[in-house]
C-alpha positions, 0 to 999 in steps of 0.5 A: 718910324717910316722905313719906306723909301720916299718917292722924290718929287718930279723935279728932283727925279728929273735932276737925279736922272740927268745926273745919272745920265751925265755920270753914265756918259763920263764913265763911257768916255773914261772906258774909251780912254782906258781902252786906248791906253790899254791898246797903246801899252799892248802895242809897246809890249809887242814892239819890245818883244819884236825888238828883243827877238831881232836883237837875239837873232842878230846876236846869234847871226854874229856869233855864228859868223864869228865861229865860222870865220 
């Protein structure tokens, strides 16, 4: 019984290295896409807050006008 890891032959090592590089590139691409999605969601949330504040301000302005008029 040999529990020592086996060193792959050069062809296998090159193939595994190429696969690792490809996986790394795919993960980088995925992370960029995820960052873009996150930015879009953050923008949408910010717009919702702005719209909510505007509606609140408009509502307060309308109530104030009705009370004084």
